[in-house]
N, C-alpha and C positions, 0 to 999 in steps of 0.2 A: 504492498501500498505504499502510492504515496502519499509523501507531510506537504501538507499545505503550500502555499511560498508566502511567502509576509509581503506585505504590502507596500509596493517601492513608494521612499521619500518621496521623492514627486507629485505623487497622487496623491501621495496625505496631508501636501499643504499647498494641492490645488484642494480638497473636498474640506479643511479646516476655512481657507480664503474665502469659498465660496458657502459656508456657513456664517461666516463672520459678514457677509455681504449681506443676507440674506436677513440675518439679525438688525443689521442700521438699517435697510430699507424696510423692514416691520418695524421698528422704531420710526424711520421717519413718516412714515405712511400712517401710524400713532397719531406721531406731534402736531403732522396735519390736520388732521382728525379732529383732533385738539383745538388748536389755534380756530379752526374753521366753526365750532361749536361756540368757543369764547365770544369768537366776534359777528361772529352771525345773529343779526334782528332780532330774528323769530325765535329766537331766546331769550331775551329781553325782557323782563319782569313785567304784565301788562295786568296784572290784575293781584289780588287780595282776597279770598274768602275769609272773612270771619262769625265762626260759629261759636256759640255756646252762649255767660252772663255777656249782653250791652242792655241791662239794665238803668246802666250811668252813662254808659259810653255807648253810643251809639257807633254801627258797624264804617259809618262814611268817614263820621269827625277818627275814627280809628283811622281808617286809611289814609286821611288826610295830615295826620301827626307822625306816623310812619315810616308812607312810601321816602318821604326824602333823605328818611339816615338809612335805610336800606341803600349799597353798594354790589354793583355786579348783576351778573345773571341770572338764569334757572343752573349750571355748574356752578357759578362761584360766589354765591350767595352766600355770607357768612349768617347763618340758622340761629348758633351763637346768637351772637349780635343781634339776628334780626328780634332774639326774645327777648330780651333786652329793653328792647326801644321798645315793645307793646307794655312790657312789665313795668315800665313808666310814665305807664298811664295814669292818671289817679284810676284811684278805683280798681283797676287790677291787679291782680292779687300771682297769675299764675297763667301763664303761655307757650302751650306746644304750638309749634313752630314748624311744618313738613312742607317737603317739595312738591311740586302739581303738574307731571309733565303735561308739556312741553313751556313754561311763562305762568308758571302762577304759583303762587303759595296760601299755602292752608292753614289756618290758627283756629284751635281751642283756643279760650278764655273761661276762665275762673273769676268772679269782681269778689270783692269784698265780700261779707257779709254783717256790717255795721249793727253790734250790739248797745257796745255804749258811747260816750262818749269819753274825750283823755287828757288831763291837765285843766291848770287854768281854763277859769272864763276867757275867752276870746279865743282857745287853741283853736287849730284846723283839726289836730290831730283827735282820728276816732281809732278804737279797741275791736279786733275784726271777734268770729267767734270761735278762734283757736289761741285768742289771748295773745295776740298781736296787731301794733302800735302802727295804722300806718297815715298817713297827709292826705285828705281828701278836704275836699269843703263841708264845713261841718254844717251848711245854708241846707245845703241839700238830706238830709234825716230830721229838719227842724220839726213837723207832722211826728215821727214814731216815737218822741217823747221819752229822748234815751236816757237811762242815770248818768252820771257824772265820774270819773273814775278816775282816782291817781297816784302816784306812789314813782319808785323808780322804774323806768321805762322798762332792765330785761329783770322785774317782777310782774309784769306786766297781767302776765299769766295768772300767778299766784292770788290779787288782785281780783279778776274775774271772777275766778275760783269761790272768794270768799264773799262776794256781791252773790253770786247765783247759792252759797250754804243761807248766807244773810236772809234774803228776800221772802224766801215763805213762814219762814219764824219769824220777821215785825209785821207780815201780812194777818197775823191771828189780831192785832190790836187798828186791825183796819187801817196802818198807816203805810204810806208807801216809803221804797229807801230811794234817796233821793240820790248821795253820795256816797263812793267809800275810799279812803284814801290813807295810805300806809304812809308814816308818815318816816321821816330820816333814819331818826330814831328807833324805826320796827315797831311801832307803835300804831292800833290799829283804828280809822272813829269814821262813824257815819252818821250821817244829816238824815232826815225820815220831814214826805211831803210836807210836812206842815212849819218845819225849820229849825226844828227842834237836833242840836249836836248831843250825840251819845258817842263820849269816850269805851272805848271797848278795852283799852290795851292791850299791850305787846301778848307774843304765845301761839301756837300754831292754831291751823283752822278747828281744830276739835275742844281747843281752849276757847280760845274766842267764843266758837257758837253755844256751848257749854254755859257759859256767862252770860251774853245773850240768852239765851232758853229758859235760864233762871229770873232775870232781871224782867221778859215777858210775861213770864206766869206770875208773878207777883205783879206787878204795875197798877193793875185793874181796881182788888186788892189796894192800893196804897194813895191813889188816885180816888176813889170813895168813897175814903174816909173825911173828904175839902172839900165833898159835890162836886165832885172833878172827871174829868173819862180822861182816857189817856192821850187823848189828841189836845187838851191843852200839856202837854208836856213841853218846857224850854228849853231844859239838856237834863243831861243824866250822866256820872259817871261808875263806871262798871273796875274799876280800875285799885276797890279798895278788896283783902282778900274776905273782910264778912260782912259784904254790903253792898250796896250801893247809894250814892247819893246822885238825889233828882230835883227839879227848879217845875214851878208848873206858877204856871199863867195863871197872877190874881192869886195866889198860896205868898204873902211874905217869909221872911227868911230868917227876919230880927230877936224875931221869939221864939224860947224853947215852946214854949204855948205849939204856935201853930209850923210849927218847925217840922219839912214831912222826918221821918226816921222808918228808916228798915236796915 
């Protein structure tokens, strides 16, 4: 049996040269195709389809605000930058941006759902249902009669959780919670809808809630001693270890005989 003859060097060189030339031609062809796609006007972004929550921003307004900030065409547009552009619009919490061949973008939006105002009176910040603080026109929610929360921004979710825990407890007195504040010292305060301010003191949500429940359960009995109802409350201080102090509208506190005790 004859041994296979080795391939001559010149044949190997010819095959290698052919492979290199073929690869170079393929790369050139691909580059030319990409250059054509990038430059061809048919792939320029011609429209943006907006879906999802548009209660506070119309699709037309969104497109007008975002389109000038988009660079490139269908192939080169930066989707991350496009998402950031949409999420910079007031009320937009989250955006998902996808390409839609050959020249469109499709955007799915999630808006903030405001559940409270945030910060001092006059500020434009709001709190959404996840306890996130965001900037928006507070005038858009004037008719919603939202409570006002305040405290360190990084603890906004904790403040919202405290409000949600206190609200049903206070409402048993036929009073509504207007404000809940976490002070810089870590003390809790609430204001009810008759203007009364209640100092709740420090502690965990469970500790503050327990003090508030004891206060609510006995306030009617205290106010009835002076012929008053709970809505006569002017202020209360729950920071005492063995009770609380109250001020009632129409009840003096200078006389030991008239001062409410608990």
